[in-house]
Residue frames relative to the residue before (quaternion, step in Angstrom):
aa qw qx qy qz dx dy dz
M 1.0000 0.0000 0.0000 0.0000 0.00 0.00 0.00
Q 0.3558 -0.7202 0.5702 0.1719 3.38 -1.17 0.96
I 0.3962 -0.7140 0.5223 0.2457 3.71 -0.91 0.69
N 0.4110 -0.7066 0.5087 0.2702 3.49 -1.02 0.81
K 0.7122 -0.5051 0.3197 0.3680 3.32 -1.42 0.57
E 0.6447 0.5322 -0.3501 0.4225 3.70 0.74 -0.58
T 0.6483 0.4884 -0.3052 0.4981 3.56 0.99 -0.77
I 0.6599 0.4908 -0.3324 0.4616 3.66 0.96 -0.67
E 0.6206 0.5434 -0.3105 0.4724 3.49 1.25 -0.63
Q 0.6483 0.4773 -0.3214 0.4987 3.49 1.04 -0.81
L 0.5762 0.5651 -0.3691 0.4609 3.76 1.15 -0.62
F 0.6901 0.5189 -0.2745 0.4234 3.36 0.84 -1.20
R 0.6607 0.4748 -0.3114 0.4909 3.66 0.91 -0.88
Q 0.6824 0.4906 -0.2987 0.4522 3.67 0.79 -0.65
H 0.8535 0.2738 -0.0620 0.4390 3.53 0.65 -1.09
Y 0.4273 0.7555 -0.4291 0.2499 3.59 1.29 -0.26
L 0.6918 0.5069 -0.2817 0.4302 3.56 0.80 -1.22
R 0.6836 0.4447 -0.3080 0.4900 3.72 0.81 -0.97
M 0.6020 0.5317 -0.3716 0.4657 3.72 0.95 -0.70
Y 0.6781 0.5235 -0.2706 0.4393 3.57 0.83 -1.02
Q 0.6628 0.5005 -0.2695 0.4874 3.48 0.92 -1.06
L 0.7080 0.4390 -0.3339 0.4411 3.58 0.80 -0.61
A 0.6003 0.5336 -0.3416 0.4881 3.55 1.21 -0.56
R 0.6673 0.5422 -0.3060 0.4087 3.51 1.01 -0.78
V 0.6330 0.5199 -0.3101 0.4826 3.53 1.35 -0.70
L 0.7252 0.4727 -0.2630 0.4260 3.48 1.03 -0.81
L 0.7414 0.3441 -0.1879 0.5445 3.61 1.18 -0.79
K 0.2773 -0.7595 0.5512 0.2061 3.68 0.92 -0.37
D 0.6651 0.4837 -0.2935 0.4873 3.60 1.03 0.48
D 0.4184 -0.7605 0.4248 0.2572 3.64 -0.48 1.00
A 0.6706 0.5239 -0.2708 0.4500 3.45 0.98 -1.11
A 0.6541 0.5363 -0.2740 0.4576 3.50 0.94 -1.06
S 0.6580 0.5141 -0.3075 0.4564 3.49 1.00 -1.02
K 0.6365 0.5206 -0.3150 0.4739 3.60 0.87 -0.86
D 0.6448 0.5382 -0.3182 0.4398 3.56 0.98 -0.89
V 0.6939 0.4881 -0.2934 0.4406 3.48 0.85 -1.03
V 0.6477 0.5075 -0.3480 0.4493 3.59 0.95 -0.81
S 0.6553 0.5353 -0.3017 0.4394 3.60 1.04 -0.83
E 0.6181 0.5422 -0.3215 0.4698 3.42 1.25 -0.75
V 0.6384 0.5262 -0.3297 0.4548 3.56 0.92 -0.73
F 0.6676 0.4403 -0.2936 0.5236 3.67 0.93 -0.79
A 0.6102 0.4973 -0.4137 0.4574 3.69 0.92 -0.38
D 0.6533 0.5322 -0.3255 0.4289 3.53 0.92 -0.84
V 0.6203 0.5189 -0.3253 0.4901 3.55 1.09 -0.79
L 0.6501 0.5265 -0.3144 0.4487 3.65 0.93 -1.02
N 0.7554 0.3859 -0.2188 0.4822 3.69 0.91 -0.99
G 0.5874 -0.6353 0.3709 0.3372 3.55 1.14 0.15
K 0.4294 0.6849 -0.4753 0.3473 3.58 1.32 0.17
T 0.7751 0.2277 -0.1470 0.5707 3.54 1.10 -0.65
Q 0.2733 -0.7744 0.5655 0.0764 3.53 -0.65 1.18
L 0.1322 -0.7757 0.6164 0.0284 3.55 -0.85 1.15
E 0.3539 -0.7063 0.5648 0.2385 3.62 -0.87 0.79
L 0.1655 -0.7666 0.6188 0.0453 3.51 -0.77 1.13
D 0.6455 -0.5654 0.3328 0.3911 3.52 -1.23 0.68
N 0.7489 0.4152 -0.2356 0.4597 3.62 0.81 -1.11
E 0.4835 0.6543 -0.4908 0.3118 3.70 0.94 0.07
T 0.6268 0.5320 -0.3231 0.4687 3.57 1.17 -0.35
A 0.5638 0.6063 -0.3463 0.4412 3.53 1.30 -0.52
N 0.6574 -0.5126 0.4047 0.3760 3.47 -1.40 0.17
D 0.6942 -0.4877 0.3103 0.4288 3.69 -1.15 0.34
K 0.6478 0.5579 -0.3258 0.4036 3.49 0.89 -0.87
T 0.6365 0.5465 -0.3159 0.4433 3.49 1.08 -0.80
I 0.6129 0.5804 -0.3022 0.4430 3.43 1.08 -1.07
A 0.7401 0.4486 -0.2450 0.4371 3.50 0.81 -1.11
S 0.6887 0.4682 -0.2775 0.4790 3.51 1.08 -0.53
T 0.7920 0.1984 -0.1769 0.5497 3.73 0.73 -0.42
P 0.5630 -0.5889 0.4829 0.3210 3.50 -1.42 0.62
S 0.5120 -0.6528 0.4576 0.3199 3.57 -1.07 0.62
L 0.1316 -0.8114 0.5662 0.0613 3.47 -0.97 0.95
P 0.5109 -0.6588 0.4197 0.3589 3.71 -0.69 0.71
S 0.4598 -0.6469 0.5255 0.3064 3.59 -1.11 0.75
A 0.6562 -0.5059 0.3808 0.4103 3.47 -1.42 0.26
N 0.6409 0.5555 -0.2962 0.4393 3.55 1.16 -0.47
A 0.4861 0.6893 -0.4354 0.3146 3.66 1.26 -0.45
G 0.6767 0.5101 -0.3198 0.4238 3.64 0.85 -0.85
S 0.6253 0.5247 -0.3105 0.4871 3.50 1.09 -0.79
Y 0.6658 0.4997 -0.2992 0.4663 3.58 0.98 -0.89
L 0.6362 0.5037 -0.3216 0.4879 3.63 0.99 -0.74
L 0.6078 0.5212 -0.3706 0.4707 3.66 1.01 -0.66
V 0.6024 0.5797 -0.3100 0.4528 3.55 0.99 -1.01
C 0.6962 0.4834 -0.2447 0.4710 3.51 0.78 -1.14
V 0.6491 0.4739 -0.3363 0.4910 3.64 1.00 -0.56
R 0.6364 0.5107 -0.3592 0.4529 3.46 0.87 -0.70
H 0.6847 0.5036 -0.2895 0.4402 3.60 0.84 -0.80
K 0.6206 0.5043 -0.3273 0.5034 3.48 1.19 -0.67
C 0.6004 0.5593 -0.3442 0.4563 3.66 1.02 -0.80
L 0.7475 0.4499 -0.2569 0.4158 3.45 0.60 -1.17
N 0.6042 0.5115 -0.3597 0.4938 3.55 1.17 -0.71
L 0.6380 0.5342 -0.3526 0.4281 3.71 0.90 -0.68
L 0.6812 0.4775 -0.2824 0.4777 3.46 1.06 -1.03
S 0.5901 0.5411 -0.3786 0.4645 3.62 1.02 -0.59
R 0.6767 0.4913 -0.3227 0.4434 3.63 0.73 -1.13
Q 0.6294 0.5478 -0.3286 0.4425 3.72 0.98 -1.06
K 0.6754 0.5093 -0.3006 0.4406 3.55 0.88 -1.00
M 0.6212 0.5301 -0.2917 0.4980 3.54 1.02 -0.83
K 0.6191 0.5255 -0.3335 0.4789 3.58 0.86 -1.03
D 0.6532 0.5470 -0.2842 0.4396 3.63 0.79 -1.14
R 0.6672 0.4887 -0.2812 0.4867 3.54 0.78 -1.07
V 0.6929 0.4959 -0.3121 0.4201 3.49 0.70 -0.88
H 0.6255 0.5452 -0.2897 0.4771 3.51 1.11 -1.00
H 0.6879 0.4884 -0.3035 0.4429 3.53 0.87 -0.90
L 0.6560 0.5073 -0.3023 0.4700 3.49 1.01 -0.78
L 0.6534 0.4730 -0.3314 0.4894 3.69 0.91 -0.79
K 0.6383 0.5102 -0.3490 0.4589 3.62 0.97 -0.72
A 0.6563 0.4942 -0.3067 0.4806 3.63 0.93 -0.69
D 0.6983 0.5034 -0.2696 0.4315 3.52 1.06 -0.83
T 0.7568 0.3588 -0.2368 0.4924 3.45 1.22 -0.43
S 0.3980 0.7224 -0.4623 0.3256 3.51 1.26 0.14
P 0.5181 -0.6822 0.4697 0.2134 3.48 -1.06 1.02
S 0.4204 0.7500 -0.4391 0.2607 3.55 1.08 0.58
I 0.3651 0.7241 -0.4730 0.3445 3.62 1.45 0.24
A 0.2110 -0.8069 0.5308 0.1504 3.58 -0.27 1.10
P 0.5513 -0.5774 0.4567 0.3926 3.66 -1.12 0.57
L 0.7047 -0.4762 0.3616 0.3819 3.53 -1.46 0.66
E 0.6632 0.5399 -0.3159 0.4111 3.65 0.72 -0.97
A 0.6390 0.5120 -0.2926 0.4940 3.61 1.12 -0.87
T 0.6600 0.5054 -0.3013 0.4672 3.54 0.88 -0.92
I 0.6561 0.4895 -0.3238 0.4744 3.61 0.95 -0.73
A 0.6337 0.5392 -0.3004 0.4664 3.50 1.04 -0.89
E 0.6402 0.4809 -0.3288 0.5008 3.70 0.91 -0.68
I 0.6683 0.4974 -0.3405 0.4359 3.52 0.81 -0.88
D 0.6219 0.5507 -0.3028 0.4672 3.59 1.06 -0.66
R 0.6554 0.5129 -0.2952 0.4693 3.46 1.07 -0.90
E 0.6516 0.5293 -0.2888 0.4602 3.57 1.06 -0.83
T 0.6044 0.5768 -0.3037 0.4579 3.45 1.15 -1.02
E 0.6840 0.4929 -0.2766 0.4612 3.52 0.79 -1.15
K 0.6320 0.5348 -0.3041 0.4713 3.66 1.00 -0.99
Y 0.6724 0.4990 -0.2867 0.4654 3.56 0.94 -0.90
E 0.6700 0.4609 -0.3095 0.4928 3.66 0.94 -0.87
A 0.6322 0.5112 -0.3723 0.4476 3.61 1.02 -0.69
I 0.6510 0.4758 -0.3492 0.4774 3.74 0.91 -0.70
Q 0.6290 0.5078 -0.3623 0.4640 3.64 0.90 -0.74
A 0.7123 0.4708 -0.3026 0.4237 3.58 0.60 -0.75
Y 0.5943 0.5507 -0.2926 0.5078 3.56 1.29 -0.62
M 0.6349 0.5296 -0.3099 0.4694 3.45 1.04 -0.93
D 0.6836 0.4785 -0.2970 0.4643 3.60 0.91 -1.01
A 0.7138 0.4437 -0.2818 0.4628 3.63 0.89 -0.70
E 0.8281 0.2871 -0.1366 0.4617 3.66 0.69 -0.76
L 0.6752 0.4487 -0.3232 0.4882 3.74 0.97 -0.19
T 0.5551 -0.5906 0.4706 0.3487 3.49 -1.17 0.68
P 0.6144 -0.5616 0.3961 0.3876 3.63 -1.11 0.23
Q 0.5985 0.5474 -0.3488 0.4695 3.54 1.14 -0.58
T 0.6880 0.4595 -0.3002 0.4747 3.60 0.84 -1.08
R 0.6145 0.5616 -0.3700 0.4124 3.59 0.95 -0.70
K 0.6544 0.5118 -0.3026 0.4672 3.58 1.11 -1.04
V 0.6311 0.5383 -0.3416 0.4418 3.58 0.95 -0.99
L 0.6932 0.5059 -0.2908 0.4231 3.57 0.81 -0.93
D 0.6018 0.5544 -0.2901 0.4962 3.50 1.19 -0.97
F 0.6733 0.4610 -0.3047 0.4912 3.73 0.67 -0.98
R 0.7452 0.4576 -0.2690 0.4036 3.58 0.72 -0.86
F 0.7952 0.3191 -0.1560 0.4914 3.59 0.91 -0.91
R 0.7399 0.3994 -0.2640 0.4726 3.51 1.07 -0.53
Q 0.7575 0.3445 -0.1742 0.5265 3.45 1.09 -0.83
K 0.2934 -0.8186 0.4332 0.2370 3.51 1.38 -0.19
L 0.2754 0.7565 -0.5396 0.2464 3.51 0.91 1.07
K 0.5283 -0.6148 0.5018 0.3018 3.46 -1.29 0.58
Y 0.6988 -0.4993 0.3215 0.3988 3.55 -1.24 0.34
R 0.6523 0.5062 -0.2975 0.4794 3.47 1.03 -0.87
E 0.6343 0.5315 -0.3076 0.4696 3.63 0.94 -0.68
I 0.6338 0.5055 -0.3048 0.4998 3.52 1.03 -0.93
A 0.6404 0.5444 -0.3092 0.4449 3.67 0.94 -1.04
T 0.6876 0.5095 -0.2783 0.4361 3.44 0.91 -1.01
E 0.6787 0.5049 -0.2838 0.4516 3.56 0.91 -1.06
L 0.7749 0.3316 -0.1990 0.5000 3.69 0.95 -0.80
G 0.4449 -0.7137 0.4477 0.3037 3.58 1.23 0.12
I 0.5593 0.5344 -0.4486 0.4476 3.68 0.83 0.87
S 0.6126 -0.5262 0.4294 0.4042 3.51 -1.43 0.14
E 0.6507 -0.5028 0.4337 0.3683 3.51 -1.55 0.29
V 0.6102 0.5538 -0.3233 0.4653 3.53 1.14 -0.61
A 0.6289 0.5282 -0.2697 0.5027 3.58 1.09 -0.74
V 0.5950 0.5153 -0.3210 0.5267 3.64 1.12 -0.80
Y 0.6936 0.4783 -0.3128 0.4385 3.61 0.76 -0.94
K 0.6730 0.4948 -0.3068 0.4562 3.62 1.03 -0.89
H 0.6128 0.5451 -0.3429 0.4580 3.58 1.01 -0.65
L 0.6084 0.5213 -0.3183 0.5068 3.58 1.03 -1.08
A 0.7278 0.4393 -0.2966 0.4351 3.68 0.45 -1.06
Q 0.6346 0.5379 -0.3188 0.4543 3.57 0.97 -0.67
G 0.6588 0.4898 -0.2804 0.4975 3.56 0.97 -1.05
I 0.6826 0.5044 -0.3086 0.4294 3.66 0.67 -1.04
R 0.6257 0.5707 -0.2848 0.4490 3.61 1.11 -1.00
I 0.6763 0.4873 -0.2806 0.4759 3.53 0.99 -1.02
L 0.6849 0.4964 -0.2942 0.4449 3.54 0.92 -0.97
K 0.6401 0.5082 -0.3536 0.4550 3.62 1.04 -0.77
Q 0.6914 0.4898 -0.3373 0.4103 3.57 0.83 -0.75
K 0.6900 0.4392 -0.3183 0.4792 3.50 1.15 -0.38
F 0.8154 0.2540 -0.1730 0.4907 3.66 0.78 -0.73
N 0.7491 0.2280 -0.2135 0.5842 3.60 1.26 0.03
P 0.0078 0.8323 -0.5539 -0.0221 3.63 0.47 1.03
């Protein structure tokens, strides 16, 4: 059953302020909040949203003889409708922002020429070889093994301890010592 305009006007006068305030809290935007509340009332007017009225449960003679009055729950239902519209709007906006960010990142002219990429790879390779040579020269064999197991083989402390026959605390100490020495040399 579609609601008449007088009933919708009555609902509007009774509930607009609370609906707007809820939308304003959720959206933090005056214009968008007004739009959401207007959309809810437009949906009620067009029959997309059905409100239960007090006299809908009565017999047909009562409906014909008295005007429709909103039930006590109509205000709560309208607030729920506003909340859902706000959440949908926020979800669409979030998705729109993500797509915009991805498109912006995808079309950015940050693609380096092949020569620059090769030069960067060469620099990283030289840095890696320097670190490896320094580790072989300056670190104890046990510390080198612990670093190798942890960072190359991605083993956990317990697995490293079992493999080397040492405690987990010793593994931690070797890692801390090795990282400290490497930081001093390569990240002064």
